[in-house]
C-alpha positions as CSV (number, residue, x, y, z in Angstrom):
1,M,-20.6,13.1,9.8
2,N,-20.9,10.6,7.0
3,K,-23.2,7.7,7.0
4,F,-21.4,4.4,7.9
5,T,-21.3,2.2,4.7
6,H,-21.4,-1.0,6.3
7,L,-24.9,-0.7,7.7
8,D,-27.8,-1.5,5.5
9,E,-31.3,0.8,6.2
10,K,-31.9,-1.5,9.2
11,G,-28.7,-0.7,10.9
12,K,-27.6,-4.4,10.4
13,S,-23.9,-5.0,9.5
14,T,-23.3,-5.7,5.8
15,M,-20.9,-5.9,3.1
16,V,-20.9,-3.0,0.9
17,D,-22.1,-4.0,-2.7
18,V,-19.3,-2.5,-5.1
19,T,-20.9,-4.3,-8.1
20,S,-21.7,-1.3,-10.3
21,K,-18.2,0.3,-9.4
22,E,-15.7,0.8,-12.3
23,P,-12.2,-0.8,-11.4
24,T,-9.6,1.9,-10.9
25,L,-5.9,2.1,-9.6
26,R,-6.2,1.7,-5.9
27,E,-3.1,2.4,-3.5
28,A,-2.7,2.8,0.1
29,V,0.3,3.3,2.5
30,A,0.1,2.6,6.3
31,Q,2.6,2.7,8.8
32,G,3.1,1.4,12.5
33,K,5.9,1.5,15.2
34,V,7.5,-1.0,17.1
35,L,8.8,0.3,20.2
36,M,12.0,-1.7,22.2
37,N,15.0,-1.8,24.3
38,P,17.6,-0.2,22.2
39,D,19.8,-3.1,23.0
40,T,17.1,-5.3,21.6
41,L,17.2,-3.2,18.4
42,M,20.8,-3.5,18.3
43,I,20.7,-7.4,18.4
44,I,18.2,-7.0,15.3
45,D,20.4,-4.7,13.4
46,E,23.4,-6.9,14.0
47,G,21.3,-10.4,12.9
48,G,21.9,-11.6,16.3
49,M,18.2,-12.7,17.4
50,A,17.7,-16.3,18.0
51,K,15.0,-16.9,15.8
52,G,16.7,-15.6,12.6
53,D,16.4,-12.6,10.4
54,V,13.6,-10.4,12.0
55,F,13.0,-8.0,9.0
56,G,13.0,-10.8,6.7
57,V,10.3,-12.9,8.4
58,A,8.2,-9.8,9.4
59,R,8.0,-8.4,5.6
60,I,7.2,-12.2,4.6
61,A,4.3,-12.1,7.2
62,G,3.0,-8.5,6.4
63,I,2.7,-9.6,2.6
64,M,0.9,-12.8,3.7
65,A,-1.5,-11.0,5.9
66,A,-2.2,-8.4,3.4
67,K,-3.3,-11.3,0.9
68,K,-5.4,-12.7,3.6
69,T,-7.1,-9.7,5.1
70,S,-10.8,-10.4,3.9
71,D,-10.2,-13.7,5.8
72,I,-9.8,-12.2,8.9
73,I,-11.7,-8.9,8.7
74,P,-15.5,-9.5,8.3
75,M,-16.5,-7.0,5.7
76,C,-13.4,-6.6,3.4
77,H,-13.6,-7.6,-0.1
78,P,-11.2,-10.3,-1.3
79,L,-9.1,-8.5,-3.6
80,E,-6.4,-9.1,-6.2
81,L,-3.5,-7.4,-5.1
82,T,-1.3,-6.4,-7.4
83,G,1.8,-5.2,-5.4
84,I,2.9,-5.2,-1.6
85,G,5.9,-3.5,-0.4
86,I,7.2,-3.5,3.4
87,D,9.9,-1.4,4.6
88,F,11.7,-1.1,7.7
89,S,13.8,1.9,9.4
90,S,15.0,1.7,12.8
91,N,16.2,4.4,15.0
92,A,18.7,2.4,17.4
93,E,18.7,5.4,19.8
94,R,15.2,5.4,20.7
95,G,14.9,1.7,20.3
96,E,12.0,2.4,17.5
97,I,11.5,0.3,14.4
98,T,8.9,2.0,11.9
99,I,7.2,-0.2,9.8
100,E,5.8,0.9,6.4
101,A,3.3,-1.0,4.0
102,K,2.3,0.2,0.6
103,V,-0.3,-2.0,-1.1
104,K,-1.9,-1.6,-4.9
105,T,-4.5,-3.3,-6.7
106,I,-6.6,-2.3,-9.7
107,G,-10.1,-2.8,-8.3
108,K,-13.5,-1.7,-7.3
109,T,-12.7,-0.9,-3.6
110,G,-9.7,0.1,-1.9
111,V,-6.6,-1.3,0.1
112,E,-6.6,0.6,3.2
113,M,-7.2,-2.5,5.3
114,E,-4.9,-4.6,3.5
115,A,-1.9,-2.1,4.0
116,M,-2.9,-1.8,7.8
117,T,-3.2,-5.5,8.2
118,A,0.4,-5.9,6.7
119,V,1.8,-3.4,9.2
120,S,0.1,-5.2,12.1
121,A,1.3,-8.5,11.3
122,A,4.9,-7.7,10.6
123,A,4.7,-5.9,14.1
124,L,3.4,-8.8,15.8
125,T,5.9,-11.1,14.1
126,I,8.8,-8.5,15.3
127,Y,7.3,-9.0,18.8
128,D,7.1,-13.0,18.4
129,M,10.7,-13.1,17.1
130,C,12.2,-10.9,19.8
131,K,10.0,-11.6,23.1
132,S,12.6,-13.7,24.3
133,A,15.0,-11.2,24.5
134,D,12.6,-8.4,25.4
135,R,8.9,-8.6,26.9
136,E,8.4,-4.8,27.0
137,I,7.9,-4.5,23.4
138,I,5.2,-2.1,22.5
139,L,3.2,-2.2,19.3
140,S,1.6,1.5,18.5
141,D,0.6,4.2,16.0
142,I,-0.7,2.1,13.0
143,K,-2.4,4.3,10.9
144,L,-3.4,5.1,7.4
145,I,-0.8,7.7,5.7
146,T,-2.3,7.8,2.2
147,K,-5.0,6.4,0.0
148,R,-5.4,7.0,-3.6
149,G,-8.1,6.1,-6.0
150,G,-11.8,5.4,-5.9
151,K,-14.9,7.7,-5.9
152,S,-13.4,9.4,-2.4
153,G,-10.2,10.5,-4.3
154,T,-6.9,10.9,-2.3
155,F,-6.3,11.0,1.6
156,I,-3.1,12.5,2.9
157,R,-2.7,12.2,6.7
158,Q,-2.1,15.7,7.9
159,K,-0.8,15.0,11.3
160,E,1.2,12.3,12.8
């Protein structure tokens, strides 16, 4: 197992020093699911949710969250993000929404946390906008799908 990079020689939490790293193109894709009653998803897809455009608001929430990741995750570096995309796909029969966030930067550290934070915030926003119609909504399976760039190279998730 690899050494934890966020611990100093005394085992105390620390922010990784990336000063000497060269900036490279960094990209990460994360994904998550929102599970709900199929009737609730039908209301969303038809644009009938009382609080408005669920996917539009969730997309904005995800983008905003990605930009603020270092404010809420203690050891994350503040990054200048150069691209954030959030897409939704729904499976009406299963009452399932899949959220995918793709985040890019040219920098000294990766954007995995920004991508997963974007998915998390988008999922929470969907819950918030739909809870009056369905209190049993489940947020699940938030995970890194791919990451590119940096010293550790490319990661592609092998299992779903």
